[in-house]
C-alpha positions as CSV (number, residue, x, y, z in Angstrom):
1,M,-12.0,80.9,37.4
2,T,-8.4,79.7,37.5
3,S,-7.8,79.8,33.8
4,T,-9.4,81.0,30.6
5,S,-7.5,78.6,28.4
6,A,-6.4,74.9,28.4
7,N,-3.5,73.6,26.3
8,F,-3.3,69.8,26.1
9,G,-0.1,69.6,24.1
10,A,0.6,66.6,21.9
11,V,-1.8,63.6,22.8
12,A,-1.5,60.3,21.1
13,I,-4.4,59.1,19.0
14,G,-6.5,56.6,21.1
15,T,-5.6,58.2,24.4
16,K,-7.1,61.0,26.5
17,N,-5.6,63.9,28.4
18,S,-7.7,65.7,31.1
19,Q,-7.4,69.0,32.9
20,V,-9.4,70.7,35.6
21,I,-10.6,74.3,35.4
22,Q,-11.8,75.9,38.6
23,L,-15.0,78.0,38.4
24,K,-15.6,80.3,41.4
25,N,-18.4,82.8,42.2
26,T,-16.4,85.8,43.5
27,G,-19.5,88.0,43.8
28,G,-21.7,88.7,46.8
29,S,-24.9,87.1,45.4
30,T,-26.0,83.8,43.9
31,L,-24.6,83.2,40.3
32,V,-26.7,81.2,37.8
33,L,-25.0,79.5,34.9
34,S,-27.6,79.3,32.2
35,S,-25.6,77.6,29.4
36,A,-22.3,76.1,28.5
37,T,-21.5,75.4,24.9
38,L,-18.5,73.3,23.8
39,S,-17.0,73.4,20.3
40,G,-13.9,71.7,18.7
41,T,-13.2,68.2,17.6
42,G,-11.9,65.8,20.2
43,F,-12.7,68.0,23.2
44,E,-15.1,67.0,26.0
45,M,-16.3,68.5,29.3
46,S,-17.9,67.0,32.4
47,N,-19.0,67.8,35.9
48,L,-21.0,70.9,34.7
49,Y,-24.7,70.6,35.1
50,I,-26.8,73.4,33.5
51,P,-28.6,75.4,34.9
52,L,-26.3,75.7,37.8
53,W,-26.8,77.9,40.9
54,M,-23.5,78.9,42.7
55,G,-23.7,80.7,46.0
56,S,-21.3,83.5,46.9
57,G,-17.8,82.2,47.3
58,V,-18.7,78.7,46.0
59,T,-16.2,76.9,43.8
60,M,-16.7,74.0,41.4
61,N,-14.4,72.0,39.1
62,L,-15.0,71.7,35.4
63,T,-13.2,68.7,33.8
64,V,-12.1,69.2,30.2
65,S,-10.6,66.4,28.1
66,F,-8.9,66.0,24.8
67,A,-9.0,62.7,22.9
68,P,-7.9,63.2,19.3
69,T,-8.9,60.8,16.6
70,T,-6.7,62.3,13.9
71,T,-3.3,63.9,13.8
72,G,-2.7,67.6,13.6
73,S,-3.5,70.7,15.7
74,K,-7.0,71.1,17.1
75,T,-8.7,74.1,18.7
76,G,-12.0,74.6,20.5
77,T,-13.9,76.8,23.0
78,I,-16.2,76.6,25.9
79,I,-18.6,79.5,26.2
80,I,-20.3,79.9,29.6
81,K,-23.2,82.3,30.1
82,S,-24.5,83.5,33.4
83,N,-26.2,86.4,35.2
84,G,-22.9,87.6,36.5
85,S,-21.2,91.0,35.8
86,N,-19.3,89.3,33.1
87,P,-22.2,87.3,31.5
88,T,-20.1,85.5,28.9
89,V,-16.8,83.7,29.7
90,T,-14.9,82.0,26.9
91,I,-12.3,79.3,27.6
92,S,-10.0,78.6,24.7
93,L,-8.9,75.0,24.1
94,S,-6.0,73.7,22.1
95,G,-4.0,70.5,21.5
96,S,-2.6,68.3,18.8
97,G,-3.2,64.7,17.8
98,S,0.0,62.7,17.4
99,S,0.7,59.2,16.0
100,T,0.8,56.5,18.6
101,T,4.3,55.3,19.4
102,R,5.2,52.5,21.7
103,T,8.9,52.0,22.2
104,L,10.8,50.1,24.9
105,F,14.3,50.9,25.9
106,L,16.4,48.5,27.9
107,S,19.1,49.9,30.2
108,T,21.6,47.2,28.9
109,S,22.0,44.7,26.1
110,S,24.1,42.2,28.1
111,L,24.5,41.0,31.7
112,S,27.6,39.3,33.1
113,F,27.1,37.5,36.4
114,G,30.8,36.4,36.7
115,N,31.5,33.4,39.0
116,E,28.6,31.9,41.0
117,V,28.7,28.9,43.2
118,V,26.6,26.0,42.1
119,G,23.5,25.8,44.3
120,K,23.4,29.5,45.0
121,S,22.1,32.4,42.9
122,S,22.7,36.1,42.1
123,T,20.3,38.6,40.6
124,L,20.9,41.6,38.2
125,G,18.3,44.1,37.3
126,V,17.4,45.6,33.9
127,S,15.5,48.8,33.6
128,I,12.8,48.7,31.0
129,K,11.5,52.2,30.0
130,N,8.6,53.1,27.7
131,T,10.0,56.0,25.7
132,G,6.9,56.2,23.5
133,N,3.7,58.2,24.0
134,S,1.3,55.3,24.7
135,S,1.2,52.4,27.1
136,V,3.1,49.2,26.3
137,T,1.9,45.7,27.5
138,V,4.5,43.0,27.9
139,S,3.0,39.9,26.4
140,G,5.8,37.4,27.4
141,V,9.3,36.8,28.5
142,L,11.4,34.0,27.0
143,V,14.6,32.8,28.8
144,S,17.2,30.6,27.3
145,G,20.4,29.2,28.8
146,S,20.7,26.7,31.7
147,G,20.4,28.4,35.1
148,F,19.0,31.7,34.0
149,S,15.4,32.8,34.9
150,V,13.4,36.0,35.4
151,A,11.5,36.9,38.5
152,S,7.8,37.2,38.2
153,G,6.1,40.6,37.6
154,I,7.2,41.6,34.1
155,G,5.1,39.2,32.0
156,G,1.7,40.7,31.4
157,A,2.7,44.1,32.9
158,T,1.6,47.4,31.4
159,I,4.1,50.2,31.3
160,A,2.7,53.7,30.9
161,A,4.3,56.2,28.6
162,G,7.4,57.7,30.2
163,Q,7.4,55.1,33.0
164,S,9.9,52.3,33.8
165,A,9.8,48.8,35.3
166,T,12.6,46.6,36.5
167,M,13.2,43.1,35.2
168,N,15.2,41.0,37.6
169,V,17.3,38.3,35.9
170,I,18.5,35.4,38.1
171,F,21.5,33.1,37.5
172,A,21.5,29.9,39.6
173,P,24.0,27.5,38.0
174,Q,23.3,23.8,38.3
175,A,26.8,22.7,37.2
176,T,30.3,24.1,36.8
177,G,31.3,25.8,33.6
178,S,30.5,28.9,31.5
179,V,26.9,29.4,30.4
180,T,25.4,31.8,27.9
181,G,21.8,32.7,27.4
182,K,19.3,35.3,26.4
183,V,16.2,37.0,27.8
184,T,13.7,38.1,25.2
185,V,10.9,40.5,26.0
186,S,7.9,40.5,23.7
187,S,5.3,43.3,23.8
188,N,3.1,45.5,21.6
189,A,5.9,48.0,21.3
190,N,6.9,49.1,17.8
191,N,10.5,47.8,18.4
192,S,9.5,44.4,19.9
193,P,11.1,42.0,20.7
194,N,13.8,43.4,22.9
195,S,16.6,41.1,24.3
196,V,19.5,40.9,26.7
197,T,22.3,38.4,26.4
198,T,23.5,36.7,29.6
199,L,26.8,35.2,30.7
200,G,27.7,33.4,33.9
201,I,30.2,30.9,35.2
202,G,29.2,28.1,37.6
203,V,32.0,27.2,40.1
204,S,32.3,24.6,42.8
205,S,31.9,25.8,46.4
206,A,35.3,24.3,47.2
207,A,37.0,25.7,44.1
208,H,39.7,28.4,44.6
209,F,42.2,29.6,42.0
210,V,44.8,32.3,41.4
211,T,45.2,33.9,38.0
212,L,48.5,35.5,37.3
213,N,49.0,38.0,34.5
214,W,52.3,39.6,33.4
215,S,53.7,41.8,30.6
216,P,55.4,39.8,27.9
217,S,59.2,40.0,27.8
218,S,60.7,42.4,25.3
219,A,63.7,40.2,24.7
220,T,64.1,38.3,21.4
221,G,63.8,34.5,21.2
222,V,61.5,34.1,24.2
223,I,59.5,30.9,23.8
224,G,57.6,30.8,27.1
225,Y,57.5,31.3,30.8
226,Y,58.0,29.3,34.0
227,V,55.9,30.0,37.1
228,Y,57.2,29.4,40.6
229,R,55.3,29.3,43.9
230,S,56.1,29.4,47.6
231,T,54.0,29.5,50.8
232,I,56.7,31.7,52.5
233,S,57.5,35.2,51.5
234,G,61.0,35.3,50.0
235,G,61.3,31.6,50.8
236,S,62.0,28.6,48.7
237,F,60.1,28.6,45.5
238,T,59.0,25.5,43.5
239,R,58.3,25.6,39.8
240,I,54.7,24.6,39.2
241,T,54.7,24.6,35.4
242,S,56.2,21.4,34.0
243,S,56.7,23.0,30.6
244,P,56.9,26.7,29.6
245,T,53.6,28.5,29.1
246,S,53.5,30.4,25.9
247,G,51.0,33.1,27.0
248,S,51.3,35.9,29.5
249,S,48.9,34.4,32.1
250,Y,48.6,31.3,34.2
251,T,45.8,30.0,36.5
252,D,46.9,28.0,39.6
253,T,44.0,25.8,40.7
254,E,46.0,23.8,43.3
255,V,45.5,26.3,46.2
256,V,43.9,25.8,49.6
257,S,41.5,28.1,51.4
258,G,43.1,30.2,54.2
259,E,46.7,30.0,52.7
260,T,48.8,32.8,51.3
261,Y,50.8,32.0,48.2
262,Y,53.8,33.9,46.6
263,Y,54.6,33.7,42.9
264,E,57.5,34.6,40.6
265,V,57.9,34.2,36.9
266,T,60.9,33.7,34.6
267,A,61.2,33.8,30.8
268,L,62.7,31.0,28.8
269,S,64.7,31.5,25.5
270,S,64.8,29.2,22.5
271,S,68.3,28.2,23.6
272,G,67.0,27.0,27.0
273,A,68.4,30.0,28.9
274,E,66.2,31.1,31.8
275,S,65.9,34.7,32.9
276,S,66.1,36.0,36.4
277,R,62.9,35.8,38.4
278,S,60.3,38.6,38.4
279,S,59.3,40.5,41.5
280,Q,57.3,38.4,44.0
281,V,53.5,38.8,44.2
282,A,51.2,37.4,46.8
283,A,47.7,36.0,46.8
284,L,45.5,35.3,49.9
285,I,43.0,32.5,49.4
286,P,39.7,33.2,51.2
């Protein structure tokens, strides 16, 4: 036979682990198995019919299972008797019952879709892994937030211990603007429910913009900045901020697809003095 022992390791209560032990007649004449006695709590055997005649060279598979009902280490034996040269063969069995654990782990706790054109959609995946020792059944998926949804296939799914499934989250904005939401996964896992927060921005198909960022001036008395724009590199620049912006960024929404724009920034002091312009930067509008 292939083995005289079978170790099942830790098996969760309420589940079953099976192994196959191969029995082979290596002698030159027919072997008759007259008895097979199993002992040990939680152990089972199948596919062995006694008495059994095995011709020379014949092989058969004996299936042994362990299905614990209580926690702790368990041992058992299978004693097979025959008319062979070794009339008694003992197979040692061992395993342990462990408490049932069902735990889901999500690959991320948040999804950011960025900008998405109204009327179109984008999809991001979340891996859901069962890190416990027993199967987890997803009972439901609840989605909140306008434009967010989850592709079919997760609700009602069963994820075996150690296995993973992918949950595809979809963002299809119906209007422009920032949208937040949440996807909540309910199951029979010990740590249910699990959730992922979602964020997306709906933008117009015709909307283009340029966002400028710069390092604040180290000079004292600076109250803000002016932004200048040109459509010619090194050419004539026009100030596009009617009043100084107090922050260190500015978004230009008055741009046209296919054009290249050039920008420079100046700092303005409390006395009204304006600094020299910064180095030129360029932005190509798709």
